[in-house]
N, C-alpha and C positions, 0 to 999 in steps of 0.2 A: 479836175474831172467833173463833167456834168452827168446828168442822167441818174441821179441817186434819189430822186423824189418822184412819187406817183400820186396822182389825184389832184382835183381842183379844190374842193372844200374839205374832203376827208383826205388829208395829205400825209403820206408816209415817207419819211426821209430815213435812209438806212446807212449804216457804216459797218466796217469790219472786213478783214481778210480771212481766208480759210485757216491759215496757221498763225494769225495774230492773237492778241490777248483775249479778245472778245468780239462777239457780234452784237449788233444792237440797232434800235430804230426809235424814232420819235414820231408819235401820231398827233397831228394837229387837226382840230376840227371835230373831235368826238364830243357830242353834246354832254352836258352835265346830267347826273341822275341815273346813269346806267350802272346797275350793280355789277361789279367786276372784281375778280380775284385772280391771282397767279394760277390757281388750279383751272380756271376757265380756259386760259391760254395754253397751259401745259398739256391738256388733253390732245389738242391738235399737234403740238410739237412732238409728242410721243409717237404720233403716227408718221411723222416725217424723219425722226432721228435715225442715225446710222446704227448698225449692229442689232437691229430688231429681229432679223431672221437670217437663214442661211443664204438667201438670195439678195442680201444687201452687203455693203461694205462692212468690214469688221472694226472700223474706227469706233472707239468706245467713248462717245460723247453723250453725257446725260441730257444735254440741252435744257437744263433747268433755267427757267426764266425768272428774272427779278424785276419787279415794278419799282422804278425809282421816282416817279412823279405822276401827278394827274389823278391821284386817288386819295379820298378822305373817308375814313370809316367804311370802306368797302364800296364806295360809289365814285364814279368819275365826277370831276369838278369843272370840266369844260376847258381846263388848261392842258398843255401838251402832256401826253403820256409817254414817259421814257421807259424803255425796256432794254434789259441787258441779258445776254446769254454768253456765258464764259466758254472759251475753248479749253478743253482739258486734255486732249489726246493727239496733239499735233506732232508729227515726225517729219521734219523738213529735210533731213539728210538725204532721203531717197530721191529728192528732186534736184540735187546738185548737178547731175549730168545734163540737166536741161536749162541751166541758167543762161547759157549762150548757144544752146542747140535746141530749138523749139520742138516740143512734142507734136506729132502729126495731128492736124485738125483741131488743135486747141487754140486758145487766145494768146499763147506765149509770144509769138512773133508779132502779131498785130499790136499788142499792148506795148511791147518794147519799141516798135517802130513809131507809135504815136507819142509816147511819153519820154522815150529815151531811158527808161528804167521801169522796174516793176517789182512787186512783192512776189517772188517766185515760189515760195513754199506752198505746196498744195494748189497752185494756180492763183493764189492771192485773191484779188477782187473778182476775177473771172470765174472762180469756182462756184459750183451749184450750192456750196455750203451757205452762200449768201441768202438763199431762199428761206433759211430759218427765220429771218426777219420778216419776210412776207407772210409766212404762216402765222407768226405771232400777231401781226397786225390784222391778218384776216380773221383770226379768232374773235377779235374785238368787233370787227365789221359784222360777223355772223350773229353776234349777240344783239347788235342794233337792228339787223334785218328781222330777227325773230320777234322783236317788239311789234313789227308790222305784219307778222304772219308769213314772212318769206322764208322758205326752206330751200336748201340747195345740197346737192350731193354729186359725187363723181365715182367712177369705177373704171378699172382696166378692161377695155373691151377687145383689145387685140395685142398679141405678142407674136412677132414674126408673122408666119402665115396662119396662125391659129386665131380665129375670130369668134367671139361669143355671140350667140343669138341675141336678138333684141329682148331686153328685160324692162320691167316697169320701174317707176321711181320707188315704189314700195319695196320691190325686190332689191334694188340697189341699197336702200337704207337698211334693209334687214340682213343682207348676206355679204356685202362687200368687205366687211371687216372680219369675216369668218375664216379667211385664208390669207397666206402670206402674199399672194399675188394681188389681192384686193380686186378680184373679179367677182361680180355678183352672181355668176352662173357657176355653181360648184363643179360640175363635170368638166367644163371648159377650163376652170382654174387648175384642175389636176393636170390636164394636158399642157397648159402653159408652164406649170412648175417643172414638168419633165423636160420640156424643151429648153428652159433656162438652165437646168442642171447640165444638159448636154453641152451647151456653150461654155459653161463654167469649166467643165472637165477639159475642154479644148483650149482653154485660156483665151476665149473670145467673148464677144458680147452680142446682144441682139436688141432691136428697136421694138416699138409698139405704140399704142395709142390709148387715150383716156377719153371716155364719154362723160359729159357733165350735163346737169339739168338743174334748173331753178323753178320752183313753183310758188305761186302767190304773188308774182311780180305784177304791179298795177299797170294799167294802160298809161302811156304818155311819158315814159322815161326815154331820154335821148333827144337828139335833134337831127335835122337833115345834114347831110354832107360830113364835114370834118369832125363834128361832135356827135355823130350817130352812135347809137348803142353798139352796133356791130363793129364800127371802126374802133371804138375805145376798147371793146372786148378783144379785138384782134391785137391791139397794141399790148394789152395786158398779157394775153396768152403767148404772143410771140416773144415777149421779154423773158419767158421761162427758158433757162439754159437747155439746149439740145432740141428745142422746138423747131420743126421744119414746116409745119402746116397747121393752120387753124381754119375750122369751118363751122357753120351753124346751119340749122335746118337740114335741107337735103345736101348741102355742101357740094362736093365735086360731082355727086350723082346728078345734080341739076342739069349738067351738060347733056344728059341722055333723056331728059323729060321735055315734052312739048309744053307750050304755054297753057293749053287747056288742061293738061294733066297736073301741072304744078299749081295753077291758080286755085286759091281757096275760096269756095263759094261762101256767101254770107247768109246767115239766118238770124233769128232773134233768140236771146237767152230767156231765162225764166223771169227776168226783170224787164223784158221788153227792149233790151239794148242789142245793137248789132253785134254778132259774134261770128268768127270764121268757123266753118264746119270742120275743116281739117286744120292741121298745124304744120304743113310742109315748109312754112316760112320760118320755123324755129322760134316763134314768139317775137319776131321783129319784122315790122313792115315800114318801109320808108325811113329806116334808121331809128324808129321809135317802137317801144314795146307795145304789143297788141293786147296784153292781158293774158295771153296763152303761155304755157310753160316755155321757158327759154332753154334750148338744148343745142349741143354741138359736140365737137371732137377736137382734140389736140394730139398731133402726132409728134413723137419724140424719136430721134435717131438713136442708134446703138451707142452706148458709152464709148468715148474715144480713148480712155485710158485702159489699155489691155496689156496683159503680160506676154505679149508676143513681140519678137524682135521686129523693129521697124526702122526705116532709114530717116535720119535727120541731118541737117547741115549746120555745123558749128561755125558761126560767122567770125568768132574770135581766132580760130586756128585755120579756117578755110578748108576744113576736112569734112567729107561725108562720113557719117558714123552709123553703126547699127546699135540701137539702144532698146532696152526693155523698160516699160513703166512698172516699177516694182511696188508702188504704193498700194494702199487698200482702196478698192473701188467697187462700185456696183456692176454686176454683169448685165443689168437691165434697169431702166429708169422709171417706167410708169408706176410700179408699186409704191415707191416713195414720192412719186410725182402727184399722186391723187390729192393729198392735202394741199399741195402747192397750187394746183388748178382750182380747187375749191376756194382757196384764199384769194386768188386773183379775180375770180368771179364775184366773190363777196365784196372785195374792195371796189370793184367797178360799179356794182349795183348800189352800194351804200352811198357812193359819191353822187350818183344820179338821183338817189332818193333825197339827198340834201339839196342838190341843185334845183330839183323840181318842187321843193317845199313840202314833200311828203314826210320828211323828218325835220323837226325844228332844229336848226343848227346850234341853238343855245342850250336847250334842255329837252330831255326825252318826254317829260310829262306835258309839254306844250302849254305851260301855264305862266307866261311872262308876267312879271310883277309880283308873283307869289314868292314869299321868302320863308314862310314857316312851313317847310316841307318835311316829308318823312325822311329825306336823305340829308337834310341840313344837320351839321354837327350841333350837339347840345352843349350848353355851358356846364362844366362840372360844379359851378357854384350854385346851380339851380337844382342839384340832385339832393 
């Protein structure tokens, strides 16, 4: 199986299945000298983990991360960082009806058709549980970006037909973690919560979307065409399970705007450099970052695992069957998807920061040749 690695210089290679022994990833390309602990990574993992509220799956996973390599005395060494997250609460028995009778709209049939086999417990490799690796790696990327003054944040801006009004980056930072829905507009969050509860009671699910924004991104990240920042962001966001659409700037609304309305006039900033007056382009022009905030939206469809009777076709018996997915599943995905979107945004940006030379690929202090550093280990014989 290919497709388990993301990034060019900041490379993340992941492994694990939903009901396997553990999830994990290797991060290659993280510069030396970054102060990093398991607690730094755990903070984002706790935002993604199951069982955190009444609107998430009840699967009881602590998602405790263990750093196995790449760290010395609390700092990265420049060598691959190995991360492991154990699976603690897998219950595969409830998936036995679907070993040869695929669940509707899942990856069951396509995986079996491609490989002739699959790990069927909990969806195996196709399960969104795999995103725990992405969030862990994204936490490291966020710390690197913070060294260069880049901040990013996301929040749930729509559930079903309930849409939040536009909010500022500061409001997202301040309010998105104050409610279970992770919507930065408190009044809308309450309406969303009520709607989700209605679908839970009916044994159904509902879709939604996540707004993301990054501030402090310098001019010049990305390249035209196939390595454009927007193209790579699209790849990152469309890789998230259940994603049906990715957009940046005006997104699909651009279809209704004239060229004159959308075009951003130019002016001079306080340093005398050209700067766009508006930011309808979402921080990306010609596939390259413009220095303005990068923003966009990711749409996620309703969870496909629902406790309603649905028809499946058992290829082993040749029978059509009515089955219910009895496992523990989310009634809505965006609330737990927020840290996943943030992670993929961070991983994309940090890769471009390294590719453009804005981050030294060897060491964060950008002092090649210096060996007597604050983060180099000391000899116990000299103490």
